[in-house]
C-alpha positions in Angstrom: 87.2 98.2 131.6 88.8 97.2 128.5 92.7 98.6 128.8 94.6 95.1 128.7 92.4 95.0 124.8 94.0 98.2 124.0 96.9 98.1 124.8 96.8 94.9 123.0 95.7 95.8 119.8 97.9 99.6 120.1 100.8 98.4 121.5 102.0 96.5 117.9 101.1 99.4 116.2 103.2 102.4 117.9 105.9 100.1 117.7 106.1 100.1 113.7 107.9 101.9 111.6 105.6 104.6 110.0 105.7 104.7 107.1 106.2 107.3 105.1 103.7 109.8 104.8 102.9 109.7 109.2 106.5 110.9 109.0 104.9 114.6 110.0 103.1 113.4 112.8 105.4 111.0 114.0 106.0 113.2 117.1 102.1 113.3 117.6 101.6 109.5 117.6 104.8 108.6 119.3 103.7 111.1 122.1 101.6 108.3 124.8 98.9 111.2 125.5 98.1 110.7 122.7 97.0 106.6 121.9 96.7 106.7 126.4 94.1 103.9 127.8 93.3 105.6 130.8 90.2 106.3 132.6 90.8 111.1 132.3 92.1 110.4 128.5 88.8 108.5 127.8 86.3 109.1 129.1 87.7 113.1 127.6 87.5 111.7 124.9 85.3 110.7 124.4 82.4 114.1 126.1 84.9 115.7 122.9 83.7 114.3 120.7 80.6 113.8 121.6 80.2 117.2 122.6 81.3 118.5 119.0 79.7 115.1 117.1 76.6 116.4 118.8 76.9 120.3 116.9 75.9 121.0 114.1 79.3 122.1 112.2 80.9 121.0 109.1 84.0 119.2 109.2 83.4 117.4 113.1 85.9 114.5 113.0 88.8 117.1 111.9 87.6 119.7 114.9 87.4 117.4 118.1 91.0 115.7 116.7 91.9 119.2 116.6 90.5 119.9 120.3 91.6 116.8 121.2 95.2 117.2 121.2 95.2 120.4 123.2 92.8 118.8 125.5 95.4 115.9 125.1 92.5 113.1 125.2 92.9 110.5 123.6 92.7 110.5 120.0 90.2 107.8 117.9 88.0 107.7 120.5 87.8 111.4 120.0 87.5 111.0 116.7 85.3 107.8 116.8 83.0 109.6 119.1 81.4 112.6 116.9 80.2 109.9 114.4 76.9 109.1 116.9 75.7 112.1 114.2 76.3 109.5 111.2 74.1 110.2 108.2 71.5 108.1 109.6 70.9 109.4 112.5 71.6 113.1 112.0 68.0 113.8 110.8 66.7 112.8 114.3 69.3 113.9 116.2 68.9 117.4 114.6 65.5 117.5 114.8 65.3 117.1 118.1 67.6 120.0 118.8 65.9 122.5 116.6 62.2 121.8 118.6 64.2 121.8 121.9 65.2 124.9 120.6 61.8 126.1 120.0 60.5 125.1 123.0 62.5 126.9 125.1 62.6 130.1 122.5 58.9 130.0 122.9 59.1 130.7 119.1 56.4 128.9 116.6 58.2 125.9 114.4 58.2 125.9 110.9 58.9 123.2 108.5 62.7 121.5 109.5 64.1 120.0 106.5 67.9 119.5 106.5 69.8 118.2 103.1 74.0 117.1 103.8 75.0 119.4 101.4 77.4 122.6 102.1 75.3 124.7 100.6 72.5 123.9 103.6 75.2 124.8 105.9 75.7 128.0 104.5 72.6 128.6 103.9 69.5 126.6 105.2 70.8 126.5 108.8 70.3 130.0 108.9 66.4 130.4 108.9 67.0 127.6 112.1 70.3 128.4 113.5 69.0 130.7 116.5 66.5 127.3 117.9 69.2 124.6 117.2 71.9 126.1 118.2 70.5 126.7 121.7 69.0 123.3 120.8 72.1 121.7 120.4 74.1 123.3 123.0 71.6 121.8 125.9 71.9 118.7 124.4 75.5 118.6 123.6 76.1 119.1 126.9 74.2 117.7 128.5 73.9 114.5 127.1 78.0 114.5 127.1 78.7 114.8 130.2 75.9 112.6 131.6 78.3 109.7 129.2 81.2 111.3 130.9 80.0 110.6 134.8 78.5 107.0 133.5 81.5 105.9 131.9 84.5 107.2 135.0 82.0 105.9 137.9 81.7 102.9 135.9 85.3 102.6 135.2 85.7 102.9 138.8 84.1 100.4 140.2 85.8 97.9 137.8 88.6 99.0 139.0 88.0 98.9 142.5 86.1 96.0 142.0 89.2 94.5 140.3 90.9 95.8 143.6 88.8 93.9 146.0 88.7 90.8 144.1 92.8 90.3 144.0 93.0 91.2 148.3 90.1 88.7 148.6 92.5 85.5 146.7 95.5 87.4 148.7 94.2 86.9 152.0 
């Protein structure tokens, strides 16, 4: 897939002397797994980022980055894929998750409103949490797993086609 592009872009960055504020993170930045552009690392980071991004959690990016460190997947992709829920898309996604949860739990719907504030996460979410968490877990699991399979299959297909083309030319 875009392996050459990512290697070209990140190759110079990883070899440079890091600024003083990044020195505490030198071990992380030097570790090859966190910036690897392999199928396992990329699809794992996409799965993790989408899964965390579709849950109604505060500090989603930080959570995804910390879990990516434990899972040893690509950090930038895990951090960026969380932003599937951004200020533009968060309302329709959370509304869909709430409606899915009310449908599965057979609970009557309440008027749904979201306010992107800490107060809403601590008090407003209490009225919606059961159906919203169920809908969020189902949506996050299904969507992130579908993306995992689609990207993994596409990646393998592209690599197999390149292999076939290369060996056709050699013969």
